[in-house]
Each structure stands twice: as structure tokens, then as C-alpha cells.
C-alpha positions as CSV (number, residue, x, y, z in Angstrom):
1,M,11.2,15.1,-32.0
2,T,8.0,15.7,-33.8
3,D,5.0,17.4,-32.2
4,Y,3.2,14.1,-32.0
5,E,6.1,12.5,-30.2
6,T,6.4,15.4,-27.8
7,A,2.7,15.3,-27.0
8,E,2.8,11.5,-26.5
9,L,5.8,11.8,-24.2
10,T,4.1,14.6,-22.2
11,F,0.9,12.7,-21.8
12,S,2.8,9.5,-20.8
13,L,4.7,11.4,-18.1
14,I,1.5,12.9,-16.8
15,S,0.0,9.4,-16.7
16,Y,3.0,8.1,-14.8
17,G,2.6,11.0,-12.4
18,I,-1.0,10.2,-11.7
19,T,-0.2,6.5,-11.2
20,T,2.6,7.5,-8.7
21,M,0.2,9.8,-7.0
22,A,-2.3,6.9,-6.6
23,L,0.4,4.8,-5.1
24,Y,1.3,7.6,-2.7
25,F,-2.4,7.8,-1.5
26,T,-2.4,4.0,-1.0
27,V,0.8,4.1,1.2
28,V,-0.4,7.1,3.2
29,S,-3.9,5.7,3.7
30,S,-2.5,2.3,4.8
31,Y,-0.2,4.0,7.3
32,M,-3.1,6.1,8.7
33,I,-5.5,3.1,8.9
34,G,-2.8,1.1,10.6
35,A,-2.1,4.0,13.0
36,Y,-5.8,4.3,13.8
37,M,-6.3,0.6,14.3
38,I,-3.2,-0.6,16.1
39,G,-1.0,2.5,16.6
40,A,-1.5,2.7,20.3
41,Q,-0.5,-1.0,20.8
42,L,2.8,-0.8,18.8
43,S,6.0,-1.1,20.7
44,K,8.7,1.6,20.1
45,S,10.7,-0.7,17.8
46,Q,7.6,-1.6,15.8
47,L,6.7,2.1,15.5
48,I,10.2,2.9,14.3
49,I,10.2,0.1,11.7
50,I,6.8,1.0,10.3
51,S,7.4,4.7,10.3
52,S,10.8,4.3,8.7
53,L,9.3,2.1,5.9
54,F,6.5,4.6,5.5
55,S,8.8,7.6,5.2
56,V,11.1,5.9,2.7
57,F,8.2,4.8,0.4
58,S,6.1,7.9,0.8
59,M,9.0,10.3,0.2
60,S,10.1,8.3,-2.9
61,L,6.6,8.4,-4.3
62,A,6.2,12.1,-3.6
63,F,9.5,12.7,-5.3
64,G,8.4,10.5,-8.2
65,T,5.2,12.3,-8.6
66,Y,7.0,15.7,-8.6
67,S,9.6,14.5,-11.1
68,F,7.0,13.0,-13.6
69,F,4.9,16.2,-13.5
70,D,7.9,18.5,-13.7
71,T,9.4,16.6,-16.7
72,A,6.0,16.6,-18.4
73,I,5.7,20.3,-18.0
74,S,9.2,20.9,-19.4
75,Y,8.5,18.8,-22.5
76,G,5.0,20.3,-22.9
77,G,6.4,23.8,-22.8
78,A,4.0,25.3,-20.2
79,S,4.6,29.0,-19.4
80,S,4.8,30.3,-15.8
81,G,1.4,31.9,-16.2
82,S,-0.4,28.6,-16.9
83,I,-1.9,26.3,-14.3
84,E,0.1,23.4,-15.6
85,Y,3.4,25.2,-14.7
86,W,2.4,25.1,-11.0
87,L,1.1,21.5,-11.0
88,A,4.4,19.8,-9.9
89,P,5.3,22.1,-7.0
90,V,1.7,22.2,-5.7
91,I,1.2,18.5,-5.8
92,G,4.7,17.9,-4.4
93,L,4.1,20.3,-1.5
94,A,0.7,18.8,-0.8
95,E,2.2,15.3,-0.7
96,L,4.9,16.4,1.8
97,I,2.3,18.0,4.0
98,G,0.3,14.8,3.8
99,I,3.4,12.9,5.1
100,I,3.8,15.3,8.0
101,A,0.1,15.0,8.7
102,A,0.3,11.2,8.8
103,F,3.1,11.3,11.3
104,K,1.1,13.8,13.4
105,F,-1.9,11.5,13.2
106,M,0.2,8.6,14.5
107,Y,1.6,10.8,17.3
108,D,-1.9,11.8,18.3
109,I,-3.1,8.2,18.3
110,R,-0.2,7.0,20.4
111,N,-0.6,9.9,22.9
112,K,-4.5,9.6,23.0
113,K,-4.9,13.3,22.3
114,S,-7.5,13.0,19.6
115,T,-9.8,10.4,21.0
116,I,-13.5,11.3,21.6
117,K,-15.2,9.8,24.6
118,A,-18.6,8.2,24.0
119,K,-21.4,9.2,26.4
């Protein structure tokens, strides 16, 4: 593969990773908005269905983001001292923490632990 083809593949993979990351933010934001607006009124079965769908899609998008960035780094030849080398694990970990935070947000909404009373 020529240098141009390697660079083109690397930048395409980074672009796919950024797109997957944007989709991840959409899924997490939708879940959290839904949790805030109607989370307390959901039945247990509705909560299980919504949370299951959320976990499947958000985990697959987090894995996709990690995979695209990791593959781009391997083709791009980043060394362990460069910031690009740490991009995939840092983004992947941040997305996993975001999923856990979204579940905690739903839990707090359903248990009324984070509501602020107006005076």
C-alpha cells in the first residue's frame, strides 16, 4: 500500500470513528432526555425494554468508536508516546463511563433522589 493509500485509509477510519461517536452521543442524549421527561412514569417492563435497547445500541456504538480509532492508529503507525496512541482507549473508556452515568441518571430519576424542590 502506498503512503497516500495508508493516509487515506487512516483518515477514513478516523472519520468513521467520529461519526460513530456522534451517533453514540445521540443515543445517550435520547436516553437521558427520556429518563428526565418520563422515567418516573415508566412501568418496570417499559424500563427493562428501553434500558435493554439503550445498552445494546450504546455498547455497540462505543465498541465501534473504539474499533475505528484503534484500527486507524494501527494503520497510521502512532507510537506509544503520541497522543493519537491513547485516543481509542480514552474515548472508549469515556463512552463506557457515559453509559454507566446514564443508567445512574435513570435510577436517580426513578427514585426521586436528584430532584430539587422549588421554593
